[in-house]
N, C-alpha and C positions, 0 to 999 in steps of 0.2 A: 702411257699416253693419256694425259688428262683430258677428260671431256666434261664440261661444266655440269650437265645434268646428272652424271653418274655419281654414285655414293662413294666415299672413301673406302679402302679395303676393309677397315674395321667395321664401318657401318654396314657394308655390303655383306660382310660375314654374319652379322647378327640380325639383318633384316628379315630373312625367311622365318626363323623361329618367332620373332616378335610379330610378324604378320600372321603366322599360324595361330598365335596366342589370341590376337585381337579377334580374328574370325571366329575362333572356338568360343571365346567368352561372349561375343555378341550373339552368336547362333544359340548358345545355352540360354541366355537371357530371353531370346525370342521364344524358345521352347517352353521356358517356364511360364511366360505370359499366356501362350496358347493352352498349356495345361490347365491354367485357371478357368479357361472358358469351358472346358469339358468336364471339370472336376465335379461339378454338381449333377451331371446327367444321371449317374447311377441312383441318386437319391431323389430325383424329381417326383416320382410317384408317391414317395413317402413324405414329401415336404408338408402337405396339409396337417398330417398327424404330428410330425416332428416339431412344427412351428405353431401348432394350435390355431390354424387359420384355414379359411375356406379355400377350396381348390383354385378359384379364380384369383383370390388374393395371393396365394402362395406362388403363382407364376410371376409376381413381381420380383422374385429373387433371381429370375432369368432375365426378364425385361429390363430391370434396372442396369444390369451390366451391359446390355446391348446399347441402351440410350447413352450411358456414361461414356462408353467407348467411342460412339459416333461423335459426341461433343468434344472429347478430349483429343482425338486423333489429329484434326486440322489445327486446333489451337496449340497443342504441344509441338507440333512440327514447325509452326511459325516461330514460337518462342525459342525453339532450338536453333533456328537459323539466326535469330536475333542475339540470344544471350549465351549460346553454347549448347551443342547437341549432347555431349557427355553429361553436362549439368542437368538437362531435362530428362536424360535417360535415368540418372540417378533419382531424380524426383519421382519419375513414374514408377520405378522399382520400389521406392519408399512407399508410395500409395498402395502398391500391390501387397507389401508386407502388412501395412496398417489395415487394409481391408480384410486380408486373410485372417488376421489376429481378431478383429471385431466379429467376423463370422464364425470363427472357432469358439468364441466366448458366448455366442448367441443361443438362446433357446426359444426366441419368439420372432415374430415376423419383422418388426421394426428394425432391430439391430442387424438381422440377416440382410435386409434390404440395403441398409447403410453400408455394411461391409462389402456387399456385392457391387454397390455403386463405386466405392473406393477402388475395388479390384478392376472394374471396367475403366477407370481413369488411367490405367497402365497400358491401354491398348496402343499408344504411340511408340512403344518400345521398338516394334520391328521397322517401321519406317525411319526412325531415328537411327537404328543400327545400320540400316543400309546407307544412310547419308554419312555417317561416320566412316564407313568403309570407303565411300567415294573420296573423302577427304584424306584418309590416312594410308590407303593401300596403293601399291604400284599397279599401273594399268593392266599388266598382264594377270594379276591376281583378282581384279575387281569382278569380272563376269561370274566366275565360279563362286566367289564369296557372296555376292549379292543374291545369286540364284538360291544358295543354301539359306541365307537369311530370309529371303521371301518365302521359301518353302517351309520354314520353321513353324509357320502358323498351322499348316496341315500336319506336319510331323508331330509336334507336340500334342495335337488333338488326337491323332491316331494311336500314338504310343501311350498317351495318358489315360485313355479310356479303360484298357484292361487293368491298369495299375489302380485306377479309382474304383473300378468294380470290385476288385480283389479286397481293397481296404474296406469298402462299404460292406462287403459280405462278412468280414472277419474282425471287424473293429467298430468302435463307436464312430458315427458319422462326423463328429468334430475332428477326428484325426485327418480327414481329408483336407481340412483348412489349416491345420497345424502343419501338415506336410507342405502345403502351398507356401505358408509363411516361411518355413525353414529354407525352401528352395529360393524364395525371394531374397532372403537375407544373404545366402550364399552368392546369388547372381549379383547383388548389390556390392558385396565385398570384392568380388572378382573385377567387376567393372571399375570400382574405385582404385583398385590396385594396378590393373593391367591395361586399361583402355585410356589412351591420351585424349586430351581435350583439343578439338580442332581450332585452328586459328581463323578459320573462314566464318565471318560473322557479318550480318547486314547492319546491326545497329539499329538506331531509329526508335520510334515510339510504337508501342503495341496498339493495334486497332481494336480497342475494347468494344466499341459500337458494333463493328463487323463481327467479332467473336460472339457477342450476345445475339445478334440477329441470326447468324448461321446456327447457333445452338438451339434457339427457339424453333427455326424451321426444321432442323433435323429431328428434334424431339417430336414435334407435331406429325412429321412424316412417318417416322418409324413406329411411333405409338399407334398411329392409325393402322399401319401395316400389321404390326404384331398383335393388336388387340381387335382388329376388325372382324375376325371369326367369332369372337365372344360377344362383341357389341352389335354385330350386324353390319354387313358392308354398305348398306343403305341407311343405316341408323344416323341419328343427328350427331352424335359424338364423332363417329367415323368420318362423315362427309364434312362436318365442321373442322376437324383436324386437317384433312386434306386441303380444304380451301384455305385455312390459315397458313399451311406450309407454302402453298403457291404464292399467296399474297406476301408473306414475309420474305420469300426468296426473291421476288421481284424488287421489293424495297431494298433488300440487302444488296442485290446486284447493282442497283443504281448507286447506292453508297459506295460500294467497292470500286466502281469505275471512276468515281469523282474523288476518291481519296489519294493523297500523295504516297501513303505507306499502307496499302490495303492488306488485310489478313490473307486474302487470296488474290493473287495477280490474275484477274480474269482475262486480261489480254494475252498473257502467257498461256493460260488454260485453254483459250479459244484457238491457239495455233493448231493446225491440222494433226500434227503428230501426237500432241498431248491430248487433244479432245478425242481423237479416235481410239487412242490407247486406253483412256479412261472409260469411254463407252464400251469398248471390248472387254475391259476388266469387269465392268458391272454385269454384263451379259454372261461373261465366263464364271463370275461368281455365282450367279443364279444357277448356272448349269452344274457346277461342281458340287453345290451344297445338296442337290437332290439325293445324291448317294448317301450322305450322312443322315438324311431323314428316312429313307426307304429301307436301308440294310438292317438297321436295328429292329424295325417292326417285322420284317420278314423273318429274321432269326428267332424272334420271340413269339410270334404267333403259333398257336398249337398245331401239331402235325395233322390233327383231324381235319383241319381246314383243307388239306390236300396240297397246300403250297407253303404253309408255315413250317419252320424247322424245329420249334418246340424247345429252344435253349434259353438260357438266362443271360443276364447282362454281361457276366464275365465272358461268355462265349462270343457275345457281340464284340467286346473289346479285342479278344484274341483274333477274331476274323478280320477286324479293321486294321490291326497293328501291322501286317505286311504292307498295307497301303502307305503308312508312314515311312517305312524302310525304303519302299520304292521311290518315294519323293526324294528322299535323302540321296539315294543312288543316282537319281537323274540329275541332280544339280551340276556336277561337273560335265555330264554329257550335254546339258542344256547350254552351258557356257561355251563348250566346243562348237556346237552348231551355231550359236550366236556369233562366235568369232569368225567362222568360215562363211556363213550364209547370211548373218545378220539376225538380230533379235526379232524382227518382223517375221522371218520364216519360222523361228522357233516357236513363236506365239501361235502361228497358223497350224504348225505341226501338232502342237499341244491340244489345240481345239479339235483337230481331226481325231486325235487318238482318244480323247474323252468321248466324243461322239461314238466312236467304235466300241468303246467300253460299255456305253448304255445299250447300244444295239445288241452287243453280246449278252448283256444281262437280261434283255427281254426274252431270250430263248434258253438261257441257262440261269435258272433261279430256284432249282428244286433240291440242291445239295450244297453242303458247306463249301466244297471246293469250287463249286460254281460262283459263289459269292466272293470267295477269296480271289479267284481269277479276274473277275470283272472288277472288283475293287482295285486290284493291282494295276490293271490296264488303265483305269480312270486316274489312279494315283500317278502313273507314269505321265500322263497327259498334263495333269496338274503341275507336276514337277517342271516339265518343259515350259509351261506357260507362266508359272510364277517366277521362273528364272528370267524370262524375257521381259516382263512388265517393268521392273525397275530400270533395266538397261534402255528401254524405249523412252521412259520418262526422263532419265538423267541425260540422255543424249539430246534432249530438246529444251532443257532449262539451264539457266546459269547456275554455277556452283553455289552462289549465295542463296538460291532458292530451292536447293536440293531436299531439305527436310519437309518443307511445306508442300512441294510437289509430290514427293513420295507418300506423304500423309494423305493428301487428297486421293491419290490412286488407291491406297488401302481403304479409304472410306467408300470409295465407289464399289470396291469389292464387297464390302460389308452391306451396302444398300442392296446389291445383287443377291446376296445370301438371304437377307431379310425378306425380299419379295419372293424368292424361291420357297422359303418356309411357308409364306401365306398362300401361295398358288398350290403347292403340294397339299397343304392342309385342306384347302377347298376341294380339290379333286378327290382326295381320299375320303372326305366326308360325304361327297355326293355319290361316289361309286362304291357302294357297300354291298355286303351280302350277310344273310342271317346265319349266325352261329349259336344255336340255342336261343336264349333270350336276348342275345347281344347282336348289334350291327357292327361288323368289322370291315376294314377296307377289303375290297375284292382284288383277285389276282389281276383282273383287267384294269382296275384303278392304278395298281403298281406299274403296270405296263405303260399306261397312258403318261404317268409321271416320268417314267424313264424316257418315253419318246419326246416329252417336252424338254427334258434335260439334254437329249441329243440334238434336238432342234435349236436349243439355246447355244450349244457348243458350236454348231455350224453357223449360227448368227454371228458368234464371236469371230469365227474364221473369215467370214464375209467382211466384218468391220476392219479386221486386221489387215485384210488384203489392200485396203485403201490407205494404209498408213505409209507416208512417204519414207524413203530411205534417207537416214541422216548423213550429212557431210561433215567429217571430223574437222575441227578447228583447234588451234593450239590452246592449251590450258594455261594457268598462271605460272606454271614452272616450265613451260615450253613443251610439255607432253601433250599428246592428243587426248582430248577429253571425250570426243565423240559428239559434242554438242553441235547443232546446226548453226550456221552463221547467223541466220535470223533469230536464233534463240539468245545469242550473246549480247547484242547491243541494246535492242529496245527495252528489255526488261530492266536493265541497269539504269537506263535514263529515267 
């Protein structure tokens, strides 16, 4: 019995494997990009010696990636909506390969920073992948697929750390970047061969002024956050950058509201569901990143401190690896809860689980299994929440703005993690104890940061509780998209 929306028998028979292939390839690309971000962690202490630079200058190898990723994410998302998401995905992966190759060939600071900047420009891969999934996957597969893609940022980081530590201990450090380049080439080839280009595009003219304004504001903001501890939080450079960020953002907002084809549709972004989801994402990003900052230090501090475990970076990676596996395992469960209860409930559940993980960690932090358990609980909460965020965003924006909206949500998470790093650094720098001639973070300092992480997770829970429930409306092919009716018309006009 013919039903117009249903595929033909042949297409229906081949759809599941094709769908599975697209999901697997996109998730692999996301994991490769997240690997790039953690790849350098094992060699960070050695960077001044390896690059013949001062410790403060060597940190630019990390900061450059953060700044480039913040700039690229919203820009690439908008370009994906306009000119093709698969096309921009391939461009992003190409930049990852180029950056990895430059870093692999470097022996001084300047080329390393250039390579890491190019790597950071690939940060838009994950929101682009989620957007391609919305365009290409059947409705019943979308929640689990986007949950996996969204969690790939954490999965790659958790699984990549032990591999990077192992390579750093037993091979020349350049091998880390050659490995990243090789994985990037493989991901590029798989996307080019197996991922279709979406026909959903907005067209129009790119908002170059808006892109430049947002880029300047983000660089000022994140540079002040990441360098504030070194420059002094009340120093001229730090306060000047914060002031510049505020001023440029105000001017940028005015420009975007007046433009016919803005880089970011602020009217869509201001809708209650989108605004609250982005705010909850930023606060949640603040919360979840605290674990990544605390756990490595606890594992590596000497046992003589009474609370350090006295292990190396490889042990750090092995302890954090189960966290990534738990995130991966939570993706289908997150999708199932979102389907039955709604993504709002899933996000709230994830926030509560993360808060519980930090509370557990405050009392269980003296043995390896304590940290593995707390890390896995927090990873489960992250898996729930990261699966719900794109579902909430996509149910509130038109299909033509999917990549830009997902990119902005990813950016909000990144801003949250950057602020988390700065706050944790300040707390641990202030709450120290003497260990021989050294001042090291005290156990009370670690517990305070864990408490802040738990409080931030509960803050995300409160914000998520005010998110309205979406009302599904028909999509372009007659299927339910989950978008609210208020999201469909005004943004297109």
